[in-house]
N, C-alpha and C positions, 0 to 999 in steps of 0.2 A: 439284979438290977439289969434292966434292959439297956443295951447299948446300940448306938447307930452313928453313922457318919452322914454329914449333909455336904453336898456339893452344889455350888451355885454357879450358874453359867450366865454370861451376858448374853441376852437374846438380841440386843440392838445391833450387834455385829454382823448379823445375817451371815454367820459362818455355815458352812456346809455340814451335812450330818457327820461325816468323817472327822472334820476338824472339831466339831463339838465333842464326839467321842473322845478324841485324843486329848483335848484340854480338860475334860471331866476326869479322864484317867490320870492325867498328870496331878490333878488336885487330889484325887483319891490316894495315890501311891504316895505323894509327898506327905500328906498329913498322917498316913497310916506309918510311915517310917519315923516320922517325928514322934508318933505315939509309942511305937516299939522302943525307941530310944529312951523316952521319958519314963515309961511304965510298962514293961513288958508283959505283966501279968494281965493288965486291962486289955492291951492288944490281943493277947492270946485268947482272953475270954470272948472279945469281940469276933475274933477269927473262928472260934468254936462255934459261935451263934450263927455262922454263915455270912458274917461280914455285911450285916444289913446297912443300907445306905439309901438316901433319898436324893433325887437330883431336881433342883429348882431353878427358877429363872428371875433374873432382874433385867432392868432395861438401861442401866448406865454403870460407867466406872465408879461414879460417885456412890451408888447403892452398894457395889462390891465392897468398897472401902468402908462404908457405914457398917455392913454386917462383919467385916473383918475387925472393925474397932469394938463392936459389941462382943464378938467372941473373946477377944482379948481381956475385956472388962470382966467377962465371966470366966477367966481363967481356963478357956478352952484351947486345945491346939488348933491352930489354923495356918494356912498358907495361901497367899495371894499368887496366883499363876500368871506370868508374863509370857507372851509368845516370842518366840526367836526370830519370827518374821521372815520365814523361809517360804511360805506359801500364800495364804489368803489375806493376811492382815499385817500392818507394819510391825517392826521390831519394837519389843517392849510394851506392846499393848496388853492391858490387863484383861484377861479373858474368863477367868474363873476363880474360885474360891473354895477351898476344902476345909471343913470344921469337923474336928473329931477324928477317930471314934471317941465317944464318951457317954455319959448318961443321956438317954433319950430325952428326959425332962428338960435337962439343961440346954440341950440343943434345940428342942422344940419351943421353948421360951423365947429364942432369938429368931427362929425361921417360921413360926407358926402361920404368918400372914402371907408367906411366899406361895406362889402357884407352881404346880409340876411343870417341868420342861416339856 
């Protein structure tokens, strides 16, 4: 079974490249950790496959929450990332969403229409 992780970042916030990388990293690490705690075997398989992931973009907080809801409905591990507000954006701003790692087909079913960041 092919596995992957999806990272969805809000493009409407106009974050700098470093901030985007940081928020995407938070989403990846957070959901990977949740995956490891829930199913270490699946996590290790994903890790051994090279930790495949895709980074996508949306244009609003509403979009992030919509995809988080879809991930939950499909029994996928996910985490909504909120910024601490120390630099470019206000505290508690939703910046990104991590989904998976999990079966590539299950993730693609949800994110297939999104564009790459």
